[in-house]
C-alpha positions as CSV (number, residue, x, y, z in Angstrom):
1,M,24.7,44.1,-35.3
2,Q,22.3,42.7,-32.4
3,L,21.2,39.1,-32.0
4,T,17.8,40.2,-32.6
5,D,18.5,41.6,-36.0
6,N,17.2,40.2,-39.0
7,V,19.7,38.1,-41.2
8,K,19.3,40.7,-44.0
9,S,21.5,42.8,-41.8
10,V,24.4,40.5,-42.4
11,N,26.6,41.5,-45.1
12,G,26.0,39.3,-48.3
13,I,22.3,38.2,-47.3
14,G,20.1,39.8,-49.6
15,E,16.2,39.5,-50.0
16,K,16.4,36.3,-52.0
17,T,19.0,34.7,-49.6
18,A,17.0,35.7,-46.6
19,E,14.2,34.0,-48.0
20,L,16.1,30.7,-48.4
21,F,17.3,30.8,-44.9
22,A,13.6,31.5,-43.9
23,R,12.9,28.0,-45.1
24,L,15.3,26.5,-42.8
25,G,14.0,28.4,-39.9
26,V,16.7,31.1,-40.0
27,Y,15.0,34.8,-39.5
28,T,17.5,36.6,-36.9
29,I,21.2,36.7,-36.2
30,N,20.5,34.5,-33.2
31,D,18.7,31.8,-35.4
32,L,21.8,31.9,-37.6
33,I,24.1,31.4,-34.7
34,H,21.9,28.5,-33.5
35,F,21.8,26.8,-36.9
36,Y,24.1,24.0,-36.3
37,P,25.9,21.6,-38.6
38,R,24.2,18.2,-39.1
39,N,27.7,16.7,-39.5
40,Y,31.3,17.3,-40.0
41,L,34.1,16.1,-42.4
42,T,37.4,15.2,-41.3
43,Y,40.7,14.5,-43.4
44,G,42.5,11.6,-41.7
45,E,45.7,9.8,-42.2
46,V,46.3,8.2,-45.7
47,T,45.7,4.6,-45.6
48,E,47.0,1.8,-47.7
49,I,44.5,0.5,-50.2
50,A,44.8,-3.0,-49.0
51,K,44.0,-2.0,-45.6
52,T,40.7,0.0,-46.4
53,S,37.5,-1.2,-45.2
54,I,34.4,-1.4,-47.5
55,G,31.7,1.0,-46.8
56,D,34.2,3.5,-44.8
57,R,35.2,7.0,-45.9
58,C,38.7,6.4,-47.0
59,F,41.9,8.8,-47.6
60,I,44.0,6.9,-50.1
61,K,47.2,8.2,-52.0
62,G,47.8,6.6,-55.3
63,M,49.4,7.2,-58.6
64,I,47.3,7.2,-61.8
65,T,48.1,4.0,-63.7
66,S,45.8,4.1,-66.6
67,Y,44.7,6.7,-69.2
68,V,41.7,8.8,-68.3
69,V,38.6,7.4,-70.1
70,V,35.5,9.7,-70.9
71,K,32.5,7.6,-72.2
72,K,28.8,8.3,-72.6
73,V,26.3,5.9,-70.8
74,R,22.8,6.8,-71.4
75,N,22.4,10.5,-70.2
76,L,25.4,9.9,-68.3
77,Q,29.1,10.9,-69.2
78,L,31.4,8.7,-67.1
79,T,35.1,9.7,-66.4
80,T,37.1,6.9,-65.2
81,L,40.6,6.1,-64.2
82,T,42.8,3.6,-62.2
83,I,45.3,4.4,-59.2
84,S,47.5,2.1,-57.4
85,D,49.9,2.4,-54.3
86,G,51.5,-1.0,-54.4
87,T,49.3,-2.5,-52.1
88,G,46.3,-2.6,-54.3
89,N,44.4,-0.9,-57.2
90,V,41.2,1.2,-56.9
91,K,38.7,2.4,-60.2
92,L,37.6,5.8,-59.6
93,T,34.3,7.3,-61.3
94,W,33.1,10.5,-61.9
95,F,29.7,11.5,-63.3
96,N,29.2,14.3,-65.8
97,S,32.6,15.8,-65.4
98,P,34.6,15.3,-68.6
99,F,36.8,18.4,-67.8
100,L,38.8,15.9,-65.5
101,K,40.3,14.6,-68.5
102,N,42.6,17.5,-68.5
103,V,43.2,17.4,-64.9
104,F,44.5,14.0,-64.4
105,H,47.5,12.4,-66.3
106,K,48.9,9.1,-66.1
107,G,52.0,8.6,-63.8
108,E,50.7,11.5,-61.4
109,T,50.1,11.4,-57.7
110,Y,46.9,12.4,-55.9
111,V,45.1,12.0,-52.3
112,F,41.5,10.7,-53.0
113,V,38.7,10.7,-50.4
114,G,35.5,8.8,-50.8
115,T,33.4,5.9,-49.7
116,M,35.2,2.5,-50.8
117,K,33.0,-0.2,-52.6
118,V,33.7,-3.3,-54.1
119,K,32.2,-4.2,-57.7
120,N,33.5,-7.5,-59.6
121,N,35.9,-8.2,-57.0
122,M,37.5,-4.6,-57.5
123,R,37.6,-1.7,-55.0
124,E,36.0,1.5,-56.5
125,M,35.1,4.9,-55.4
126,S,32.6,7.2,-56.9
127,M,32.7,11.0,-57.1
128,P,35.8,11.0,-54.7
129,E,37.2,14.1,-53.6
130,Y,41.0,14.7,-55.1
131,Y,43.8,16.8,-53.8
132,K,47.3,17.5,-54.5
133,V,49.6,15.8,-51.6
134,S,50.4,19.6,-50.6
135,E,46.8,20.6,-50.5
136,Y,45.7,17.5,-48.7
137,E,48.1,18.3,-45.6
138,L,46.4,21.6,-45.3
139,M,42.8,20.0,-45.5
140,R,43.9,17.7,-42.5
141,Q,44.2,20.8,-40.4
142,E,40.4,21.5,-40.8
143,M,37.1,20.2,-39.8
144,Q,34.4,20.9,-42.4
145,P,31.0,21.5,-41.2
146,V,28.1,20.3,-43.2
147,Y,24.6,22.0,-42.6
148,P,21.3,21.1,-43.4
149,L,20.3,22.5,-46.6
150,T,17.3,23.5,-48.8
151,K,17.0,24.0,-52.7
152,G,18.8,27.0,-53.6
153,I,21.2,27.5,-50.7
154,T,24.8,25.9,-50.4
155,N,27.0,24.9,-47.6
156,K,29.4,27.6,-48.5
157,T,26.8,30.3,-48.3
158,I,26.0,29.3,-44.8
159,Q,29.4,29.1,-43.8
160,K,30.1,32.6,-45.0
161,S,27.2,33.9,-43.3
162,I,28.4,32.6,-40.1
163,I,32.0,33.9,-40.3
164,K,30.7,37.3,-40.7
165,V,28.8,37.1,-37.3
166,R,32.0,35.5,-35.8
167,N,32.7,38.6,-33.6
168,L,29.4,38.9,-32.3
169,I,29.7,35.2,-31.0
170,A,32.9,36.3,-29.2
171,N,31.0,38.8,-27.1
172,I,27.9,36.7,-26.1
173,K,27.7,36.8,-22.2
174,D,27.4,33.4,-20.3
175,N,24.4,32.9,-17.9
176,L,26.5,30.3,-15.8
177,P,29.0,31.6,-13.2
178,E,32.7,30.9,-14.1
179,D,33.1,28.7,-10.9
180,V,30.1,26.5,-12.0
181,L,31.8,26.2,-15.5
182,F,35.3,25.5,-13.9
183,S,34.1,23.1,-11.3
184,N,32.0,21.0,-14.0
185,G,34.5,21.2,-16.8
186,L,32.1,23.2,-19.0
187,M,33.1,25.3,-21.9
188,S,31.8,29.2,-22.0
189,I,28.8,29.6,-24.1
190,S,30.8,31.8,-26.7
191,E,33.5,29.2,-26.9
192,A,30.8,26.5,-27.6
193,Y,29.3,28.6,-30.3
194,E,32.6,29.0,-31.9
195,N,33.8,25.7,-31.9
196,I,30.2,24.2,-33.1
197,H,30.7,26.2,-36.1
198,F,34.6,26.2,-36.6
199,P,36.2,23.3,-34.8
200,Q,39.7,23.0,-34.8
201,D,39.7,19.1,-33.8
202,E,37.5,16.7,-32.5
203,I,37.8,17.3,-28.8
204,L,37.1,21.0,-29.0
205,L,34.0,19.9,-31.0
206,K,32.6,17.4,-28.3
207,N,33.3,19.9,-25.6
208,A,31.0,22.3,-27.8
209,M,28.6,20.1,-28.4
210,K,28.3,19.0,-24.5
211,R,27.9,22.6,-23.4
212,L,25.1,23.0,-25.8
213,A,23.6,20.0,-24.8
214,F,24.0,20.9,-21.1
215,D,22.1,24.2,-22.0
216,E,19.2,22.6,-23.9
217,F,18.7,20.0,-21.0
218,Y,19.0,22.7,-18.3
219,R,16.3,24.7,-20.0
220,F,13.8,21.7,-20.3
221,I,14.3,20.9,-16.5
222,F,13.9,24.3,-15.4
223,N,10.7,24.8,-17.3
224,T,9.6,21.3,-16.4
225,N,10.1,22.0,-12.7
226,R,8.3,25.3,-13.1
227,L,5.5,23.4,-14.5
228,K,5.5,20.8,-11.7
229,K,5.4,23.4,-8.8
230,I,2.1,24.9,-10.6
231,N,0.7,21.3,-11.0
232,L,1.1,20.6,-7.1
233,L,-1.0,23.4,-6.5
234,L,-3.8,22.7,-8.9
235,Q,-7.0,21.5,-7.2
236,N,-8.9,18.7,-8.8
237,N,-12.0,20.4,-10.3
238,H,-12.8,17.3,-12.4
239,K,-12.8,14.5,-10.1
240,V,-13.6,11.2,-11.9
241,I,-15.4,8.2,-9.9
242,K,-16.4,5.6,-12.8
243,G,-14.5,2.5,-11.9
244,K,-17.6,0.3,-12.6
245,E,-18.4,1.9,-15.8
246,I,-14.8,1.7,-17.1
247,A,-14.8,-2.0,-16.0
248,E,-17.7,-2.6,-18.1
249,F,-16.3,-0.9,-20.9
250,V,-12.9,-3.0,-20.7
251,D,-15.0,-6.3,-20.4
252,K,-16.9,-5.4,-23.8
253,L,-13.7,-4.8,-25.8
254,P,-13.1,-7.7,-28.4
255,F,-9.6,-8.4,-26.9
256,S,-8.2,-8.8,-23.4
257,L,-6.0,-6.2,-21.9
258,T,-2.4,-7.0,-20.6
259,K,-1.4,-6.6,-17.2
260,G,0.3,-3.4,-18.1
261,Q,-2.8,-1.6,-19.6
262,S,-5.1,-2.7,-16.9
263,Q,-2.5,-1.2,-14.2
264,A,-2.3,1.9,-16.3
265,I,-6.0,2.5,-16.2
266,D,-6.4,1.8,-12.4
267,E,-3.4,4.1,-11.9
268,I,-5.2,6.8,-14.0
269,L,-8.5,6.5,-12.3
270,I,-7.0,6.5,-8.9
271,D,-5.3,10.0,-9.9
272,M,-8.3,11.5,-11.2
273,G,-10.2,10.7,-8.1
274,K,-7.7,12.5,-5.7
275,D,-7.7,16.0,-4.5
276,T,-5.1,17.4,-6.8
277,T,-5.0,17.3,-10.6
278,M,-3.5,14.2,-12.5
279,N,-0.3,14.6,-14.5
280,R,0.7,11.0,-15.7
281,L,3.0,9.5,-18.3
282,V,2.0,6.3,-19.9
283,Q,5.4,5.2,-21.6
284,G,4.8,1.9,-23.6
285,D,6.8,0.2,-26.4
286,V,5.7,0.7,-30.0
287,G,2.4,-1.1,-30.4
288,S,1.9,-2.0,-26.6
289,G,-1.8,-0.5,-26.8
290,K,-1.7,2.8,-25.1
291,T,-4.7,4.2,-27.0
292,V,-7.0,1.8,-25.5
293,V,-5.9,3.2,-22.0
294,A,-6.4,6.8,-23.2
295,A,-9.6,5.6,-24.4
296,A,-10.7,4.3,-20.9
297,A,-9.7,7.4,-19.1
298,L,-11.3,9.8,-21.6
299,L,-14.5,7.7,-21.1
300,G,-14.3,8.4,-17.3
301,V,-14.1,12.0,-17.5
302,I,-16.9,12.3,-20.4
303,L,-19.3,10.1,-18.5
304,Q,-18.8,12.5,-15.5
305,G,-19.9,15.4,-17.8
306,Y,-16.6,16.9,-18.9
307,Q,-14.9,17.2,-22.2
308,G,-11.7,15.4,-23.5
309,A,-8.8,16.4,-26.1
310,I,-6.3,14.3,-27.7
311,M,-3.4,16.0,-29.5
312,V,-1.5,14.2,-32.0
313,P,1.7,15.1,-34.3
314,T,-0.1,14.3,-37.8
315,E,-3.4,14.7,-39.4
316,V,-3.0,11.1,-40.6
317,L,-3.1,10.0,-37.1
318,A,-5.6,12.2,-35.7
319,K,-8.2,11.0,-38.4
320,Q,-7.0,7.2,-37.4
321,H,-7.7,8.0,-33.9
322,Y,-10.9,9.6,-34.8
323,Q,-12.3,6.3,-36.4
324,E,-10.8,4.2,-33.8
325,F,-12.6,6.1,-31.0
326,Q,-15.8,6.0,-32.8
327,K,-15.5,2.3,-32.6
328,F,-14.6,2.4,-29.0
329,Y,-17.6,4.5,-28.1
330,S,-20.1,3.0,-30.5
331,E,-22.5,2.2,-27.7
332,Y,-22.5,5.4,-25.8
333,N,-24.1,8.6,-26.8
334,I,-20.7,10.6,-27.2
335,N,-20.1,13.3,-29.8
336,I,-16.6,13.1,-31.3
337,A,-14.8,15.7,-33.6
338,C,-11.6,15.9,-35.6
339,L,-10.0,19.3,-35.8
340,V,-7.0,19.3,-38.1
341,G,-5.2,22.2,-40.2
342,S,-6.9,21.0,-43.2
343,T,-10.7,20.8,-41.6
344,K,-12.8,23.0,-44.1
345,L,-13.7,26.5,-42.7
346,K,-17.6,25.9,-42.5
347,E,-16.8,22.5,-40.4
348,K,-14.1,24.3,-38.4
349,R,-16.3,27.0,-37.5
350,R,-19.0,24.4,-36.2
351,I,-16.6,22.3,-34.4
352,L,-15.2,25.6,-32.4
353,E,-19.0,26.7,-31.6
354,E,-19.9,23.1,-30.4
355,L,-16.9,22.9,-28.1
356,E,-17.4,26.4,-26.6
357,N,-20.9,25.5,-25.7
358,G,-20.2,22.0,-24.6
359,E,-21.9,19.8,-27.4
360,I,-18.9,18.0,-28.5
361,D,-17.5,15.5,-25.8
362,L,-14.4,14.5,-27.2
363,V,-12.1,16.4,-29.9
364,I,-9.0,14.7,-31.6
365,G,-6.5,17.1,-33.3
366,T,-3.2,18.4,-34.3
367,H,-1.4,21.4,-33.3
368,A,-4.6,23.0,-34.5
369,L,-6.1,22.3,-30.9
370,I,-3.6,25.1,-29.3
371,E,-4.9,27.6,-31.5
372,D,-6.3,30.7,-29.6
373,R,-9.8,30.5,-31.0
374,V,-10.2,26.9,-29.7
375,L,-12.4,27.2,-26.5
376,F,-13.9,24.6,-24.2
377,K,-16.9,24.6,-21.9
378,D,-15.4,22.5,-19.5
379,L,-12.1,20.4,-20.4
380,G,-11.5,17.6,-18.0
381,L,-8.8,15.7,-19.6
382,V,-5.8,16.5,-22.0
383,V,-4.1,13.6,-23.9
384,T,-1.0,14.3,-25.8
385,D,-0.1,11.1,-28.0
386,E,3.4,10.3,-29.3
387,Q,4.9,13.1,-26.4
388,H,8.1,13.2,-27.9
389,R,7.0,15.2,-30.7
390,F,5.5,17.9,-28.4
391,G,7.4,20.4,-26.1
392,V,6.5,21.4,-22.5
393,N,5.0,24.5,-23.7
394,Q,2.9,23.0,-26.2
395,R,1.3,20.6,-23.5
396,K,0.9,23.7,-21.2
397,K,-0.9,25.5,-23.7
398,L,-3.3,23.0,-24.4
399,S,-4.0,22.4,-20.6
400,E,-4.5,26.1,-20.2
401,K,-7.8,25.8,-22.2
402,G,-9.5,24.3,-19.3
403,D,-9.7,25.0,-15.6
404,A,-6.8,22.9,-14.5
405,P,-7.7,19.6,-16.6
406,H,-6.0,16.4,-16.1
407,V,-3.1,15.7,-18.1
408,L,-2.0,12.3,-19.7
409,V,0.8,11.9,-21.7
410,M,1.6,9.0,-24.0
411,S,4.9,8.0,-25.3
412,A,6.4,5.2,-27.4
413,T,10.1,6.3,-27.3
414,P,12.0,3.9,-25.0
415,I,13.9,5.7,-22.5
416,P,15.9,4.0,-19.7
417,R,14.0,4.5,-16.7
418,T,16.9,6.4,-14.9
419,L,16.9,9.0,-17.6
420,A,13.1,9.1,-17.9
421,I,12.7,10.1,-14.2
422,I,14.6,13.1,-14.9
423,M,13.0,13.9,-18.2
424,Y,9.4,13.6,-17.0
425,A,10.0,15.1,-13.6
426,D,6.6,17.0,-13.7
427,L,4.8,13.5,-14.4
428,D,4.0,10.2,-12.7
429,I,4.9,7.5,-14.7
430,S,3.1,4.3,-15.6
431,I,4.9,1.6,-17.9
432,I,3.4,-0.9,-20.2
433,T,6.1,-3.6,-21.2
434,Q,3.9,-6.4,-22.8
435,L,2.5,-6.3,-26.3
436,P,-1.1,-7.4,-26.8
437,K,-2.0,-11.1,-27.7
438,G,-1.9,-12.1,-31.1
439,R,0.9,-9.9,-32.5
440,K,3.6,-11.7,-34.3
441,P,7.1,-10.7,-33.4
442,I,9.0,-8.9,-36.3
443,K,11.5,-10.9,-37.9
444,N,14.6,-9.0,-38.2
445,C,17.9,-9.1,-40.2
446,V,21.1,-6.9,-40.6
447,V,22.8,-7.0,-43.9
448,G,25.4,-5.4,-46.2
449,T,24.6,-3.4,-49.4
450,N,25.4,-6.4,-51.3
451,Y,21.9,-7.9,-50.1
452,R,19.8,-4.7,-51.7
453,E,18.9,-6.5,-54.8
454,T,17.6,-9.6,-52.9
455,A,15.8,-7.2,-50.7
456,Y,13.9,-5.7,-53.7
457,K,12.9,-9.0,-54.8
458,F,11.4,-9.8,-51.3
459,I,9.4,-6.6,-51.2
460,A,8.1,-7.2,-54.7
461,N,6.8,-10.7,-53.6
462,Q,5.1,-9.2,-50.6
463,V,3.4,-6.4,-52.8
464,L,2.2,-9.2,-55.1
465,E,0.9,-10.8,-52.0
466,G,-1.1,-7.7,-51.5
467,R,1.1,-6.0,-48.9
468,Q,3.1,-2.8,-48.6
469,A,6.5,-2.0,-47.5
470,Y,8.5,1.3,-46.3
471,I,12.0,2.3,-47.2
472,I,13.8,4.7,-45.0
473,C,16.5,6.9,-46.2
474,P,18.6,9.2,-43.8
475,M,18.7,12.2,-46.3
476,V,16.0,14.1,-48.6
477,F,18.3,15.1,-51.4
478,E,21.7,13.8,-52.7
479,N,24.7,15.4,-51.0
480,E,28.2,15.3,-52.8
481,N,29.9,15.2,-49.4
482,L,28.0,12.3,-47.8
483,D,27.8,8.8,-49.5
484,V,24.3,8.0,-48.1
485,S,21.1,7.3,-49.7
486,D,18.5,10.3,-50.6
487,V,14.7,9.9,-50.8
488,T,14.6,11.7,-54.1
489,S,17.3,9.6,-56.4
490,Y,16.3,6.4,-54.3
491,T,12.8,6.9,-55.4
492,D,13.8,7.4,-59.0
493,N,16.1,4.4,-59.0
494,L,13.6,2.0,-57.6
495,R,10.7,3.2,-60.1
496,N,13.3,2.1,-62.6
497,E,14.1,-1.1,-60.7
498,Y,10.3,-2.0,-60.7
499,Q,9.6,-0.9,-64.1
500,D,6.3,0.7,-63.0
501,K,4.9,-2.7,-62.0
502,I,4.8,-1.5,-58.5
503,K,3.8,2.0,-57.5
504,V,6.5,3.7,-55.7
505,E,6.2,7.3,-54.0
506,A,8.5,9.6,-52.1
507,L,7.7,11.2,-48.7
508,H,10.2,13.7,-46.9
509,G,9.6,16.7,-44.3
510,Q,10.4,19.3,-47.0
511,M,7.2,18.7,-48.4
512,S,4.1,20.8,-47.7
513,S,1.7,19.6,-44.9
514,E,-1.0,19.0,-47.7
515,E,1.6,16.8,-49.8
516,K,2.5,14.9,-46.9
517,N,-1.0,14.1,-45.8
518,A,-2.1,13.3,-49.2
519,I,0.7,10.6,-49.6
520,M,0.3,9.2,-46.3
521,E,-3.4,8.8,-46.9
522,A,-2.9,7.4,-50.3
523,F,-0.4,4.7,-48.5
524,M,-3.2,4.0,-46.1
525,N,-5.4,3.6,-48.8
526,K,-3.4,1.0,-50.7
527,E,-2.7,3.3,-53.7
528,I,0.9,3.2,-53.0
529,D,3.0,-0.1,-52.8
530,V,6.3,1.2,-51.8
531,L,6.8,4.2,-49.6
532,V,10.5,5.8,-49.8
533,S,10.7,8.3,-46.9
534,T,12.9,9.9,-44.4
535,T,12.1,9.6,-40.6
536,V,8.9,11.5,-40.7
537,I,7.0,8.4,-40.6
538,E,8.7,7.6,-37.3
539,V,5.2,8.7,-35.8
540,G,2.0,9.5,-37.3
541,I,0.9,6.5,-39.5
542,N,-0.5,3.2,-38.7
543,N,-1.1,0.7,-41.5
544,P,-1.5,-2.7,-40.6
545,N,-1.0,-3.7,-44.3
546,A,2.5,-2.6,-44.4
547,T,4.6,-5.9,-43.8
548,V,8.2,-4.8,-44.8
549,M,10.4,-2.0,-43.3
550,M,13.9,-1.7,-44.9
551,I,16.1,1.0,-43.6
552,E,19.2,2.2,-45.8
553,N,22.5,3.4,-43.9
554,A,21.0,2.0,-40.6
555,E,24.3,2.6,-39.0
556,R,23.5,6.4,-39.2
557,F,20.6,6.1,-36.9
558,G,20.5,5.5,-33.2
559,L,18.8,2.2,-32.1
560,A,16.1,3.7,-30.3
561,Q,14.9,5.6,-33.3
562,L,15.5,2.5,-35.4
563,H,13.3,0.7,-33.1
564,Q,10.6,3.6,-33.5
565,L,11.1,3.1,-37.2
566,R,10.6,-0.6,-37.2
567,G,7.5,0.0,-35.1
568,R,5.7,1.0,-38.4
569,V,5.2,-2.6,-39.2
570,G,4.0,-5.5,-37.4
571,R,0.6,-3.7,-36.4
572,G,-1.5,-6.4,-38.4
573,D,-2.2,-10.2,-38.0
574,K,0.4,-10.9,-41.0
575,Q,4.2,-11.5,-40.4
576,S,6.4,-8.5,-40.8
577,Y,9.8,-8.1,-41.4
578,C,12.5,-5.6,-40.9
579,I,15.7,-5.2,-43.0
580,F,18.4,-3.2,-41.8
581,I,21.0,-2.1,-44.4
582,N,24.5,-1.6,-42.9
583,G,26.3,0.7,-45.1
584,K,29.4,0.6,-43.0
585,E,30.1,-3.0,-42.1
586,S,32.6,-2.4,-39.4
587,E,32.7,-4.6,-36.2
588,E,31.3,-1.7,-34.1
589,Q,28.3,-1.0,-36.1
590,T,27.5,-4.8,-36.8
591,K,27.5,-5.2,-33.1
592,R,25.3,-2.3,-32.3
593,L,22.9,-3.2,-34.9
594,K,22.7,-6.7,-33.9
595,V,21.1,-5.7,-30.7
596,L,17.8,-4.9,-33.1
597,E,18.3,-8.2,-34.8
598,N,18.1,-10.2,-31.7
599,S,15.5,-8.4,-29.7
600,N,11.9,-6.6,-30.4
601,D,12.1,-5.0,-26.8
602,G,12.3,-1.4,-26.8
603,F,13.3,-1.0,-23.2
604,Y,15.8,-3.5,-23.6
605,I,17.1,-1.9,-26.9
606,A,17.2,1.6,-25.0
607,N,19.6,0.3,-22.3
608,E,21.9,-1.6,-24.4
609,D,22.0,1.6,-26.7
610,L,23.0,3.5,-23.7
611,K,25.7,1.1,-22.7
612,L,27.3,0.5,-26.2
613,R,27.4,4.2,-27.1
614,G,28.4,5.8,-23.7
615,S,27.6,9.3,-22.7
616,G,29.3,11.9,-24.8
617,D,29.7,10.1,-27.9
618,F,28.5,12.6,-30.6
619,F,29.4,11.0,-33.9
620,G,26.4,9.4,-35.5
621,V,22.8,10.6,-35.8
622,R,20.5,11.9,-32.8
623,Q,18.7,9.2,-31.2
624,S,15.8,10.6,-29.1
625,G,14.1,12.8,-31.7
626,E,13.0,15.2,-28.9
627,I,11.8,18.3,-30.9
628,E,12.9,20.5,-27.9
629,F,16.6,20.0,-28.6
630,E,18.7,20.9,-31.4
631,I,22.2,19.3,-30.3
632,A,21.1,17.5,-26.8
633,D,20.2,13.9,-27.1
634,L,19.5,11.5,-24.3
635,Y,21.7,8.8,-25.4
636,N,24.8,10.7,-26.4
637,H,24.7,13.2,-23.8
638,S,23.1,11.2,-20.7
639,D,26.1,12.7,-18.5
640,M,24.9,16.2,-19.3
641,L,21.3,15.4,-18.6
642,K,22.3,14.2,-15.0
643,L,24.6,17.3,-14.6
644,A,21.8,19.7,-15.6
645,Q,19.4,18.0,-13.2
646,D,22.3,18.3,-10.2
647,I,22.8,22.1,-10.9
648,Y,19.3,22.8,-11.0
649,A,18.9,21.2,-7.8
650,K,21.8,23.1,-6.3
651,Y,20.9,26.5,-7.5
652,G,17.1,26.3,-8.5
653,N,16.0,29.5,-10.0
654,E,19.0,31.5,-9.4
655,I,20.5,30.2,-12.9
656,V,18.0,30.9,-15.6
657,P,18.2,29.3,-19.2
658,R,20.2,31.0,-21.9
659,E,17.0,32.3,-23.5
660,D,15.7,34.2,-20.3
661,F,19.0,35.3,-19.3
662,D,19.4,37.2,-22.9
663,D,16.0,38.9,-21.8
664,I,16.7,39.6,-18.3
665,S,20.6,40.7,-18.9
666,K,19.3,43.7,-21.0
667,V,17.7,45.2,-17.8
668,N,19.9,44.1,-14.9
669,N,22.9,41.6,-15.2
670,S,23.1,41.3,-11.3
671,N,19.9,40.0,-10.7
672,I,20.4,36.9,-12.4
673,I,22.8,35.0,-10.3
């Protein structure tokens, strides 16, 4: 077998399973090896019942002190029993598992693993795993990888498939010289792949993640610096000298700009008047008003006779920008078009024709803008909004549609400046720290799961006042290995809670683009009261009428991502609220989430996040959301980002990224290092 072979060449993967893998983005053996677990289950030392923490995944050994009871409640069969270890009692419940009556008997001792809860002053576990004492000792020697799934494929199927390519993993050559590995304490690439899928312990897993994070950062820095070298040689073919016209545009706006917005516009205009092409990042907190900065920059380019383009991550956001820019430019004779995946064929043909002959001045769209058939007469400025959703290559592809156009990148991801300088090495940086006047600060609260019913009532009252709400869950479907909220069952439960008096809909990444767009538009049009979603709404939706954001299992998200999610509310003139439900009420998690409760400043939160978590802390959920990375995370692996920068600075193009290495090594391995 070769890395480039189709997954169907793996023994046991037939046509049907290959189709399921394709849904997960796995087509080749190389894709399979790079399909990393999203979590790991470990089996710890048994804890006395009295010492267990509510909300934690606990390991308890107890003797069954009651008879096993099976009873029917509505459409469910509940199997219950009680255990004790002398320090306390726990009630255990399983759903639709009546066979357990023949498994458990009074007086027997088992080890149970599950999330501890309290109901009616008694400790409880739902659907716990159970093991005989001798079996549990064996389980303690393993770490169980948990992979992202799609309907029809199981965790075991993925595990078995990866086991069958294990020999291939062991023979993968490294792109880093041995002395670089040794001097920097990096694991070899074959060891990293082995330990990401089959970790023997947490230390080996951490080291594997660090090596893979390093590789991802190194590839990013390598490509970014290659782009920077190209940019430095690009002559400015689209000089903009329109300071007076832009000042008049700003004066006529129905609001005053903040100091940061004004400064960013000045820096952009200076750049576009230089002899070389502009490449600038505008980094502003959520809701800081980056769009009006882009509008001023684009106006300067269009008035000079050139064309502009804005690329955004979702169709809904593209349409919102389209309407917004029509208002911005209502007094100008500017032809604006919106080009997205769902644009009708006849309309798309018209837009493509008018872009090529120069009749369209500004086009706003999604990834549809980088399709080969999209051509411009004279593209002067490219703007990518929500930069963290686009990779370096996508930015480059859009830029290549013109003769060295200016590039303006906008990002609301709060990144500490020390890391931003490395991440955006090819860009000059403008930072907007203030929020526009009139915005009411979001009121935040961090609460336990026992507050949920109160939160539901609060949301219902907001809906009665004509407002809308978001509820965020970490997962799409229920996972028996993880006790976290999922969108699918949560939506059903919430509909039962509100008894159809409030319109509740679900949104998640496994829906088709058409489904997602339809739901987001319905939410924008106030046809949906409460939207239960995964983090797909982190960017790409701007609804000023939404005033409540409730995030379930907030402890599973990074602070930066929670801040991004919170930014979906507080966009209108009404008071907005964010409720963080902490499903794991440990002192450490509570302290971390309190940072969000006490501040709405994204840059402060980013720096606190970095301090609190520390580099290399891999447990928890990824925080930066950068689509270029599978493992690497700015906050968890900041040490690897800095190391990648140092090694690139020392070796330059002598060390190439893994992907290039795989291609080159087939020709001549000696040419690489």
